[in-house]
Phi, psi and omega in degrees: 000318181303319183294319178296313176298316176301318184288316177299321183287328176290321182296315184297322180291320182295316180296319179298317182299315174296320181292323174294319177298315184294319177298314179297310176300324183288328179292317188286329175294313180296327181287333182273348179287136182283153187295338177289351173258327188272324183298319176302336176294344181251018171092006180280151185211194176287159185296312190302319179295313179300313179303312191294315175299322179292310183296317180298313181304314191260353179056047183204143176283157178234125175258136181253146173303147176278338182263156168227167180299149184275059174230167185275129174236145180252343181216156170212139184225152171239159179206129172257120180266108178248094186259180181302122191074183175256359183298320178256012175289137180200173184239135175234138177231128186231135176245133185221162171230120185291342175268333178231090185294341176290345179281081189224128186219132173230146168253122174241134175227142180215161180293146180299321175298348173235032187289153180275121178292148182251124180278138184304331181286351176272339188282127183266317189202144178251142175229160171248127181278160183296346174272359176094354178287153177269143179229131179257126178269115191239155171262116183279309183200188180298335188257334185228154175224162187207159171254120189240132182203171185233145175188145175054044180065019177236156169250123180256149174222115175259110184250144174222153178289133179299339185292344178253011183297343172289335183262328183233097186281166174299323178291325176297320175295333178290316173309313177300314173307310178297341179286353173296328179288077178227148178293138178240151183287151178287136180280330178256118180295345179278350181282000000 
């Protein structure tokens, strides 16, 4: 009986070891995969492609800020989320750094008619943009904060990881939001 119990324990230990080795191996393989391979699996593509799809879907142009936070990013990706109906359709632009995961900045845009309401308890500070619109600096979660504002029938959200809030302040996000105010070329030369 003792031999059977010992044999069962030995087999069980061996199986656990194999599972752990395979899990560790799978983790190191996935960690070694470059972001340009993994992000497209989640629907991310070039920013230009995502903007084009978003603009065509809503039949309206999208202006993005000319400025970005003064921190290092190694990658940027865009994604147009085209879900059932228009209520949850949105555009995302994410800036990340594969060597410093805390260096994360995101721009999210959705139509004003389907904007996400901001609860007063989330608002940390109010700002006035140079175009006169109000911007709300909000606490999203324990890890992220954002500047939310409206312009050109869109609701914009500029989100930053709190770990870099000493490098990217709420005032800096306002400067980034203000960088949207630039003249744009007409798309149709007949206009």
